[in-house]
N, C-alpha and C positions, 0 to 999 in steps of 0.2 A: 774239274767241275765237281762240286759236292752233289750228293744225292738230292738234297732239297732244291738246289738251284736247277738241277736237271728236270725234276718234277715240275717246277715252276715254268720252265721253258716248254715242256710238253703241254701244260695247261694253256699257255699262250697260243701255241700252235692249234690246239683243239678249239679254242675260242675263235681264232682266225678262220679256221675251216667252217665253223658253224655260221659265221657271218657270211662267208663266201657262198655257202649252200643257200642261205636265205636270199642273197642277192640274185643268184642264178634262178631260183624258183620264182622270183617276182618278175624276172625278165621274160618278155614274150619270146616264144620259140626256144625255150631253154631245153638243153639236151639232157634227157633222162640218163644217158650213159655217164655224162660228166657228173651229174648229181650223185649217181650211185657210187662212182669212184671216190668222190669226196667223202661220202658217208662211210665208205669202207676205211678210208684213211683215218677218219675221226674215231671209228671203232677201235682200230689198231692202237691209236694213241691213248684212248680211254683205258684199254686193257693194259697197256704198258704203265700208265699212271697207277692203276689199281695194283698191279704186280709190285711196283716199286714202293708203294705206300704200305704194303704189308711186310716189307723187309725190316 
């Protein structure tokens, strides 16, 4: 897998997590813990994208 395709896959995962967070936040009785975990995953992916984009 090339670097650019890896970055694109990470961007897709980041977008998917963003959409999931929005869905959960709109749902009644949503779990703050689940939202926090998803946001942490998003941040890790965002940091990885930034790191790879500077290479």
